[in-house]
N, C-alpha and C positions, 0 to 999 in steps of 0.2 A: 525626558524620562527614558531610562534604559533598563530593561529587565532581561535576565537570563532565564530561559525555560530549559529544564533538563529532565530527560527521561533516562532513568537508571535501570530500567528493566529490559524486556525483550526489545531487540533492535534499538539499542540505546543511542541517544542523540543530544545535541545542544541546539538551541534556537535563541536568537537575539532579537528583542523587540525594542524599537525606538519610536516613541510618540505614536503608538498604536499600530505600527507597521513592522512586520517581520522583515529584517534586513539581511539576515544571515542564518543558515541552518546547515548542520552537517551530522551525518551518522558516523558512529564509531567504526562500522564495518568498512567504510571507504578508506580508512587509514590502516587498520590492522589486518584487512583483507580476509576477515572471518565473517562470512555471510550471516546477516541477521544476528550479530553478536549481542549477547545479553550480559550486562554488567555496567559498572561505572564508566562513562565515556571519557576517560582520561586523555586519550590522544586527541579527540575532537575538541575538548575543552582547551587544551594547550594550543592546538593549531588555531582555534578561533581567536584567542587572546593575542597571539603573535600576528596573525593575518590582518586583524582589524586594528592592531596596535593599541589594545586596551589593557587596562589593569583591573584586577578584581574590585578596587575601590571606585571604578567608574560605573558600577551597576547600583541601581537603587534597590533592587531585590533579586533574589535567586529563588526560583519557583521549581520545586520538585514535583514530578507528575504523578506521584502515588502517595497516599496517606501512609502506606506501609511499603518501604523499599523492598523489592524482591531480592532474594539472596541467592537464587539458583543461577548457575551458568547455563548456557544453551545446551551444553553436553549433558548436564544433569537433568535439565528439563526434558530432553529427548529420551533419556534413559527412563524417566518416570512413566513414559508411555509404554515402554516394554514391561515395566513392573505392573502397571495397571491393566495390562492386557490379560493377566492371569487372575484367577480367583484366589481368595485366601487359602482354600483347601489345596489348590494346585501348588502354591508356594510351600505349604507345609509338606506336601508329598516330595517336593524337591529339597526338603531340609532347610529352606530359607525362612526361618522364623521371623527375622526382621521385616521382610517384605510382607509376610502374612499379617504381622501386627500393623504395619502401615496401611494395608488394605482395609483392615477392620476399623482403624482410626478414621480413614476417609469416609466410612459409612456412618459415623456417629453424627448426631445433630450438630448444626453449626454453632449453637450456643455453647456446647461443650468444647468444641475445637477452638473457639475464640479465646478460652481461658489460657491455653498454651500459646496461641498465636500472638496475643498482646505482648507477652514477654519476649518472644522471638523477634517480633517486629521492632520492638524498642531497641534491641541490640543492632539489628540491621540498619535502622534509621540513624543511630548514633555513628555507625561506621561510615556511612555515606557522608554525613555532615562533617565528620573529622577529615575526610578526604577533601571536602570543599575548603575547610579551614586551612588545610595544608597548601592549597593554592593561594590562600590569602583572602578568601571571602569571609566576611564577618558572620558568625552564627546568628546574630540577631536580625540579619536580613533574609534568612532562609524561611521560606513559606512552603506549605504542603497543601495540595488540594486533591479531591477524590478523583481516582482514575477515570470514572465514567463522566464526571462533571467536566473533566478536561476534554474528553471526546466531544461532549455536547458543546463546549465553548468553541472548539474548532469548527464544528458544523454551523453554529449560529453566527459567530463573529466573522467567520471566513466565507460562508456561502449564502447568507441571507439575501433576500431580494432587495432590501433596503434597511436602514437602521431603526425605523419606527414601526413597521408593520409587525403584526403578531405572527409568529412562526411556531410550528410544531417541530420539536427537536427530538430526534430518535438516536439512541445508541444501542449497539448490539455487538458482543464479542464473546470469546470463550470465558472471560472473567477477569476481574481486577477489583481490588479493594472490596471483596466479598459481594460483588454484583456482576451480573452479565448483561444487564440492560437497564436503561433509564429512559423515561419520557418526560420532556419539559415543555412548558409553554413559555416562550420568550418574546419580549416586547420592550422597545426603548432601552436596550442594553441590559435588561434584567432577565434572568432565567429562573423559572419556578419549577421545581421538581414535583411531578404529580404521580409518578409511578416508578417502582424499582423492582426488578426481578433478581433474587439472590443467586449466587453461584450455584451450579449444580442443576440448572434448569435451562441449559443453553443449546440451541441448535448449532452454534459454533463448535461446542465441544463434541457433539455427535459427528459433525462433518470432519473434524480433525481425527476423531477415533476411527472413522471409516477410512480416512486417508492412511492412517498408520496400519490398519488391518490389511490394507491392500498393498503393503510393502513400500510405501512412500513416506516422505518426511512430513510430519504434522507441522502446521504453522508455516509451511513453505510450499507444499505441493498440492494444496487443495485446488488450485487453478487447473491442475491436470485432470481432476475429476470433472470439473466444469467443462473443460475442453472436449472430453470424451463423451459427455452426456448426450449431445445431439445425435450421435450414432446409434443410441440405444432404441430398440423397438419397444413401444409402450406396452405391448402385450407381455413382454418379459420383465419390464421394470415396474409395472403396476403392482405386483406382489411386494416388491421392495418398498414402494411408497406406502402400501397398506401396513406393512410391518412397522415402518418408522412412525407411522401415525399412532401406533400403540405405545410409543415411548414418550412423546412430547406434544403438547398443544397449548393453546392459549388457556389462561386460568379461567375457569367458569365463573369464579367469584369476581374477577377483574380482568377483562379482556385486553387491558393495556400491559399485562404481564404474561409471562410464560409459566407453564407448570409441568414438571416431569411427572409421568405416571409410574415410573419405575425406580425412583430414588435418584441419587447423584448421577447426572449425565456424564461426569468425568470418569465414572467407573463402568461405562456401558459396553466396553469393547468385548468382554467375554460373551455377553449376550449377542452382540453382532456376529461374533465368530460362530456361535452355536446355531443361531436362527438363519443365518445367511450363508451357511456352508454350501459350497458347490454352485452358488449363483454366479453367472457369468460376469466377467470384469465390466463389460459395457453396461450391463443391466444394473449393477451396483452403482456405477457412476450416474446413470440416467435417473435411477430411483432416488439417490441422495440429492441430486441437484433439483429434481422436481419437487421433492418434499420441502427443501429449503425455500424454493421460490413460492410454493403454495402457502407456506406458513408465514413468510414475510408479507406477502400480499394481503393475507387475512389479517395480520397484525396492523398493517398500515391502514387498512379500511376501518378496523375497529378504533384505532386512535383518532382518525378523522371523524368518525361517527360520534365518538364520545366527547370530543372537544369542539367540533364545528370549525376547526382550522384546516385550511386547504393548502397552505404553503408549508412545505415539508423540507427539512434539511437533516442530514444524517452523517454519522461517523461511527467508527468501531470496526474491527477486523472483518466482521461478516459482510459489511458493505463494500468490501473489496470484490465481492461477487457481482461482476458487471452484468451478468445475465439476469439476476434478481433485480438489480437496479433498473434494467430495461423495462421489466414488467411493472415496476412501481411507477416509473415515469409515464407509462401509457394508461394508467388508471384514470377514468373520467373524473373521479373525485379529487385528483391531484391537480391543483392550479399551478403550482410552482414546485420544482424538485431539484435538489442538487446534493452532491456528496462531496465531503472534503477529500482532497487528493491524498493518496497513500495514507488512508485513514486507520491504519493499524497503530500499534503503540509508538511507532517512530515519530508521530506528530503530536504526541501528548504534551510535549513541552510548549508547543504553540498555544494550545488551549490554556495551559497553566499561566503562561505569561499574559495572555489577553485578559484572563480573569483578574489577575493582580493589578493590571493597569487600570481596569474599570473600578476596582475597589479603591485604589489610591486616588484616582481622579475620574469620577463618574462622567464628566463632560467629554472624556476622551472617546466615548462611544461613537460620537459623531465623526471622529477622525480615523477610526479604524478602517483600514483598507487592505484587501487581499486580492492582488492581481498579478502576483509574481511567485513562481515556484522554482525559479532559477536562483537558488539562494546559497549555493556553495562557492568554493573558490574558482576563480577564472583559471583556465588551464595555462594561461600565460605565465603564471607564477613560477613554473619550472621549465619554461620553453627553452631558454638558452642552455640550461643543463642538459635537456633532452637532445638538442642539436649537437652538443659537444660529445655526449656519451654515445650517440648513434651515428656519428658522421661517417663511419666506415660501412654502415649498413643501409643508410637511406640517403637519397638525394632530396634536398629541400628546395622545392620549386616555388618560385614567386612570379607567376605570370601577371601581365598587366591587369587582367580581369579574372580574379581567382574564382568568382562565382560562375562565370561563363565556362571556365575550364572544368570545374566540377560538374556542372550541368551537362557538358559534352560527354564526360566520362559516364555519367549515369545513363544518358540517352543512348550511348553505344553499348550498354549492357554491363558496364563495370560496376563493382561493388565498392563503395567508399565509406570508411569509418569517419566519424566526425567527433573530435574532442576539442571544442572551441567555445569560448565564452564561459559564463558562470555555470557550474554544474547544477543540474536539476536535482531536487531533493526527492527521496522516496524510491518506491519500487519500480516505477515506470520511466523508461528513457523518453525524453520529450524533445529530442533534436540536438542537444548539445553534447551528449555522450551516446551517440546513436550510430548504428550501421544503416546506411542508406542504399536503396536499390530501386530499379524500375519494377514495380509490382506486377506488371503485365507480362513480364518475360517468362517464356516456358521454362520449367524446371528451376525457377529461382529459389524455391523452398529447399529442395535437396542440395542445391549448390551452396547456399549459405550454411546449411546444417553441416555439410562436409567441410566447409571452409573453417568454421569456428563454433557454431552454436550447439550442434549435437542435440537438438530438441527432439522430444518424442514425436513419432511420425504423425500423430493425429493433431498436433498443436499448431495453430495458425500464428502467423506474424500479424503485425498491426499496420494500418495506414496512417500517414500524416497527410492531411489534405488542407488546401487553402480555404480560409473562411469564405472567400468570394465564390468558391465552387462547391460548397458543402451540399447544396441541394441537388447537385448533379450525381452525387454518390450515395447519400444516406437519406433515410426517411426519419426525420427528427420529430419527436413529440412536442407539442406546444408547451409542455411544462418546463422544458429546459431553458436556461437563459438565452435570449435571442442574440445578444451582442457577441458572446464568445462561444456558445453552444456546448463544446466539450474540449476545453483546452488542456485538460490534465488526464485524459484517458480513463475516466471513471464511469463511462457508459458504453453500452453496446447498442448497435443499431441494425435494423433491417436495411438492406442495400437496394439501390435502383438497378435498372437494366444495365447501367454503366459499370456494374461490378466486374465485368470482363476486363476493364482497364486496370483493375487492382486485384486480380484473382489470387496473387501470391500473398495478399494482405487481408484476406477474408477467411472465414471459417470454411474449410473444404466441403463440409456437409450441408450446413444450413445457410451459408452465404452471409451470415452476419459479420459485422466489423466492430472491433473495439477501437474506435476512431479517435485520433487526436486531431482536433480542428486547430489549425495554425493561424493565429491572428497576427497581423503585421505589428500591431501596437504592443504585443507581448514578446514576440521573438522575431524581430525584423530580419536578422541574418538568415535564420532557417527559412523564413517566409520567402526571402529573395532566391534561395537555391531552388525551392519548389516552383516558384514563379518562372524562373528561367528554364527549368526542366519542362514546365507546361508549354512555354513558347516553342520548344523544340519538338515536343511529342504530342501535344494536345491533351496530355494528362495532368490535371491539377492535383496530383496525389503521388506520393512515393511510399515505398515500403520502409518501415521503421522497426528496428529491433535493437535492444540494448547492446552496447559495446562492452562485452565482458566475455571471459572464458567460462565455459560451462561449470556451474557450481561455485563461481566466485562473484563478488560484488561488481557493480559497474565501475569502470575506470574513473580515476579522479583527475590526475594531472597529465601533462604531456609525456613525461618519462614513462609512466604506466601505460599510456596509450600506445607508445612504440614497443614497449615490452610485450604487450598482448599481441601486437601485429607480428612480432618475431616468433611468438609461441603458436601462431595460427597461420592460415594462408591468406590473411588480409594483406593486400599489397599497397593500398592507398589510405592514408590517414590525413584528414583535413585538420590542421592545427591553426592557432591564431596567426593569420597573415601568410601562411604558406601551406603547401601540400607536401607531405612526406611520402616519397615513393620508394618502396623497398627495392634495393639493388638485387639483380639476379645473381644466382650462384651462391 
């Protein structure tokens, strides 16, 4: 059984499922170089068919990840934030009648808006299906499933403790298919929906509106608020929390749902502007993050209390908030907890494909396995082209022991980029498209920032640590899977006294770490580099940050890896079977 999962919305992507296992996945942004691209993933689809040597007829089903295909480009999506930051009256004063009308329309009851939406969505859906037909896919094989049910399927089929136990499945994001949250009870491969929050009642929307109000990109820079939050003094952020609590809470009639106190949370920005005017930057970040954490903890407790289920899995964009995940994992009520990696819309196709597989063949539930997120093309696919194109700018070194050579460089304080092996999927670099460094070196953060990253001064890098040494560095809650702990960087941890060995990869203020725990069974080559580095330095951990230019997606192949090195001060690039060393001059 072979199924194609396809997200045609924000951060569009394709995923290939074979007999219950995701074997390939690729985001459109990695090919068109437009970060978090929204729209039909044409390049990714074409690349996948060519790379895997497949034809459209080789697929048993094509699963679209939204009941209603989004029609907006990312540029239009971001522009909508600018428009919704103003009231209808402000638009009228500016002579913009169209924007005023749209603002009024957004405030109408959902039942009225659905009348127009159904016709609009039918046209969008047909356009997407025509594109698939243009590739050669048969329309009678195309399936659609609900946006949030796809998030839930990712969480359940991908992260469950085992296939038979009962799990509580939670989804939460800004919104999709007229919902922003769902709660399921899942068991033996089946998911039962027990609660749904409609769009317009979302903490994710409030967080994104706050991000926009502070001059940053919504649906991209929320992590910057999370990173600044620990610096905030509670005395100054408490009023922000108190204000946000007047906007949104759990629904008194059903604590498994959220309830806005002020209408559509997607239209909240003018109120944020009015009530939070002249509040300090760090206080806004601290208040927003604390409100989000408190509300999620309250919700998870309510869901456990109402269902009696203590094994929890989650997905949806709000669960990219690793600090909130930390607090959930530490709750005494939580027996087991995990979050699907890169759980924004980019992974919706995974869930759509898993659902269709179980529908077509229920017994496949026992075969479903998720233990690999290195699902993209191997950088070897264009290695020879890279060597030919950059022969006059790089030396390609092939020492007898390449791992030893790289470990020596890291131990001596050098910074090495790695573009080797299958590309990791999603938002986080997991070792195969990574910049590596000794995390205990003085001034390593400004050095890397000046060299390539240009990150905001308050933002930390992350550590990649050996599974065998994990307890040396982090304090892990009992609820996380013991075998792998945190292989996909979806959790943050308090650190031990050994944090000084990785000071460049922990949060500068609170000492927490968004750790990737490197398991030999999952990524043996990356594990080997860290192990050899540990032999030389005593540190079973290295600094890991994504290999990309600021504002651009992570690199894909070898050609791009060398191009980025040329556009930055990166000197060493580890490619399949060789080390590229930039020539001087």
